[in-house]
MDAnalysis code that builds the backbone (N, CA, C; Angstrom):
import MDAnalysis as mda
import numpy as np

u = mda.Universe.empty(201, n_residues=67, atom_resindex=np.repeat(np.arange(67), 3), trajectory=True)
u.add_TopologyAttr("name", ["N", "CA", "C"] * 67)
u.add_TopologyAttr("resid", np.arange(1, 68))
u.add_TopologyAttr("resname", ["UNK", "UNK", "UNK", "UNK", "UNK", "UNK", "UNK", "UNK", "UNK", "UNK", "UNK", "UNK", "UNK", "UNK", "UNK", "UNK", "UNK", "UNK", "UNK", "UNK", "UNK", "UNK", "UNK", "UNK", "UNK", "UNK", "UNK", "UNK", "UNK", "UNK", "UNK", "UNK", "UNK", "UNK", "UNK", "UNK", "UNK", "UNK", "UNK", "UNK", "UNK", "UNK", "UNK", "UNK", "UNK", "UNK", "UNK", "UNK", "UNK", "UNK", "UNK", "UNK", "UNK", "UNK", "UNK", "UNK", "UNK", "UNK", "UNK", "UNK", "UNK", "UNK", "UNK", "UNK", "UNK", "UNK", "UNK"])
u.atoms.positions = np.array([
    [24.030, -3.379, -15.705],
    [25.330, -2.734, -15.768],
    [26.332, -3.727, -16.330],
    [26.425, -3.843, -17.659],
    [27.342, -4.735, -18.366],
    [27.153, -6.183, -17.978],
    [25.984, -6.551, -17.448],
    [25.755, -7.925, -17.091],
    [26.556, -8.371, -15.845],
    [27.047, -7.448, -15.071],
    [27.798, -7.808, -13.858],
    [26.879, -7.810, -12.683],
    [26.940, -8.868, -11.966],
    [26.138, -8.982, -10.710],
    [26.968, -8.562, -9.515],
    [26.359, -8.709, -8.366],
    [27.003, -8.336, -7.130],
    [28.266, -9.187, -6.883],
    [28.155, -10.464, -7.163],
    [29.290, -11.353, -6.897],
    [30.497, -10.976, -7.752],
    [30.230, -10.651, -9.037],
    [31.313, -10.271, -9.923],
    [31.972, -8.982, -9.491],
    [31.163, -7.995, -9.068],
    [31.717, -6.735, -8.611],
    [32.550, -6.864, -7.356],
    [32.111, -7.722, -6.439],
    [32.873, -8.002, -5.247],
    [34.195, -8.637, -5.570],
    [34.167, -9.581, -6.507],
    [35.385, -10.267, -6.925],
    [36.359, -9.276, -7.577],
    [35.881, -8.401, -8.417],
    [36.716, -7.369, -9.010],
    [37.328, -6.459, -7.951],
    [36.507, -6.067, -6.995],
    [36.999, -5.200, -5.917],
    [38.112, -5.857, -5.120],
    [37.940, -7.156, -4.838],
    [38.940, -7.896, -4.075],
    [40.250, -7.988, -4.887],
    [40.135, -8.260, -6.205],
    [41.329, -8.341, -7.038],
    [42.069, -6.994, -7.055],
    [41.328, -5.905, -7.206],
    [41.941, -4.548, -7.235],
    [42.604, -4.280, -5.888],
    [41.968, -4.656, -4.796],
    [42.511, -4.441, -3.480],
    [43.832, -5.198, -3.313],
    [43.854, -6.435, -3.801],
    [45.094, -7.235, -3.668],
    [46.198, -6.652, -4.542],
    [45.867, -6.248, -5.765],
    [46.892, -5.736, -6.711],
    [47.462, -4.398, -6.238],
    [46.624, -3.464, -5.804],
    [47.132, -2.104, -5.524],
    [47.294, -1.831, -4.013],
    [46.674, -2.582, -3.145],
    [46.802, -2.316, -1.729],
    [45.815, -1.288, -1.242],
    [45.478, -1.375, 0.008],
    [44.468, -0.477, 0.594],
    [44.936, 0.934, 0.683],
    [46.215, 1.184, 0.825],
    [46.723, 2.558, 0.951],
    [46.670, 3.315, -0.374],
    [46.640, 2.606, -1.488],
    [46.738, 3.281, -2.797],
    [45.336, 3.446, -3.376],
    [44.294, 2.769, -2.885],
    [42.934, 2.872, -3.422],
    [42.374, 4.299, -3.452],
    [42.545, 5.103, -2.375],
    [41.997, 6.467, -2.438],
    [42.643, 7.311, -3.546],
    [43.901, 7.122, -3.799],
    [44.603, 7.814, -4.856],
    [44.032, 7.415, -6.231],
    [43.791, 6.107, -6.404],
    [43.244, 5.631, -7.649],
    [41.852, 6.143, -7.895],
    [41.047, 6.178, -6.817],
    [39.652, 6.701, -6.947],
    [39.691, 8.145, -7.292],
    [40.524, 8.932, -6.671],
    [40.632, 10.355, -6.950],
    [41.048, 10.617, -8.372],
    [42.032, 9.859, -8.884],
    [42.496, 10.001, -10.222],
    [41.405, 9.618, -11.244],
    [40.664, 8.558, -10.915],
    [39.595, 8.138, -11.795],
    [38.498, 9.204, -11.847],
    [38.153, 9.770, -10.731],
    [37.153, 10.821, -10.677],
    [37.581, 12.062, -11.474],
    [38.822, 12.464, -11.326],
    [39.322, 13.614, -12.095],
    [39.308, 13.310, -13.585],
    [39.637, 12.106, -13.965],
    [39.665, 11.731, -15.395],
    [38.258, 11.774, -15.975],
    [37.269, 11.259, -15.256],
    [35.917, 11.306, -15.695],
    [35.402, 12.721, -15.815],
    [35.733, 13.542, -14.853],
    [35.314, 14.946, -14.865],
    [35.909, 15.663, -16.092],
    [37.202, 15.458, -16.365],
    [37.854, 16.083, -17.526],
    [37.249, 15.550, -18.809],
    [36.948, 14.261, -18.886],
    [36.344, 13.681, -20.106],
    [34.950, 14.281, -20.307],
    [34.164, 14.384, -19.282],
    [32.816, 15.003, -19.419],
    [32.947, 16.453, -19.850],
    [33.941, 17.158, -19.309],
    [34.130, 18.541, -19.666],
    [34.527, 18.678, -21.122],
    [35.323, 17.723, -21.589],
    [35.759, 17.776, -22.975],
    [34.638, 17.451, -23.941],
    [33.755, 16.527, -23.572],
    [32.652, 16.165, -24.459],
    [31.614, 17.291, -24.541],
    [31.292, 17.838, -23.423],
    [30.223, 18.838, -23.405],
    [30.774, 20.229, -23.805],
    [32.017, 20.495, -23.569],
    [32.561, 21.805, -23.849],
    [32.075, 22.841, -22.863],
    [31.532, 22.364, -21.728],
    [30.978, 23.256, -20.762],
    [32.079, 23.698, -19.797],
    [32.419, 24.939, -19.752],
    [33.501, 25.393, -18.854],
    [33.033, 25.458, -17.406],
    [31.741, 25.297, -17.164],
    [31.197, 25.420, -15.789],
    [31.345, 24.129, -15.000],
    [31.758, 23.028, -15.636],
    [31.961, 21.796, -14.886],
    [33.185, 21.990, -13.984],
    [32.987, 21.690, -12.713],
    [34.032, 21.961, -11.718],
    [35.226, 21.018, -11.955],
    [36.398, 21.564, -11.748],
    [37.645, 20.766, -11.772],
    [38.318, 20.984, -10.405],
    [39.329, 20.203, -10.160],
    [40.025, 20.243, -8.877],
    [41.269, 21.162, -8.917],
    [41.287, 22.094, -9.884],
    [42.431, 22.988, -9.968],
    [42.407, 23.930, -8.757],
    [43.555, 24.132, -8.167],
    [43.664, 25.027, -7.025],
    [43.372, 26.482, -7.437],
    [43.707, 26.861, -8.666],
    [43.477, 28.237, -9.090],
    [41.987, 28.515, -9.172],
    [41.197, 27.535, -9.705],
    [39.755, 27.732, -9.800],
    [39.132, 27.897, -8.415],
    [39.602, 27.112, -7.440],
    [39.100, 27.231, -6.110],
    [39.418, 28.617, -5.501],
    [40.642, 29.081, -5.716],
    [41.035, 30.379, -5.222],
    [40.197, 31.506, -5.823],
    [39.959, 31.420, -7.135],
    [39.190, 32.401, -7.828],
    [37.734, 32.403, -7.372],
    [37.192, 31.247, -7.039],
    [35.823, 31.221, -6.539],
    [35.759, 31.818, -5.137],
    [36.769, 31.612, -4.363],
    [36.770, 32.161, -2.997],
    [36.988, 33.696, -3.008],
    [37.865, 34.180, -3.895],
    [38.196, 35.609, -4.009],
    [37.932, 36.085, -5.424],
    [36.714, 36.344, -5.797],
    [36.460, 36.785, -7.177],
    [37.039, 38.113, -7.590],
    [37.350, 38.946, -6.629],
    [37.895, 40.270, -6.993],
    [39.361, 40.188, -7.392],
    [40.056, 39.103, -7.053],
    [41.491, 38.929, -7.351],
    [41.633, 37.964, -8.563],
    [41.260, 38.394, -9.763],
    [41.389, 37.561, -10.934],
    [42.776, 37.768, -11.518],
    [43.377, 36.646, -11.949],
    [44.712, 36.694, -12.504],
    [44.716, 37.066, -13.977],
])
């Protein structure tokens, strides 16, 4: 993985933790995950890739109520 070993990954994690703080890490991870999901959706053009849109979740729960 890009020639990074365990020690380098731990060092990067510590630097990120110091820069952003522990309370902000979950928000950063969520944003990164959403970005990767949107990027994958854009490359494949597959509309079936799940997104975190509230409307999509509501439509999946109540398919008879389409907007």
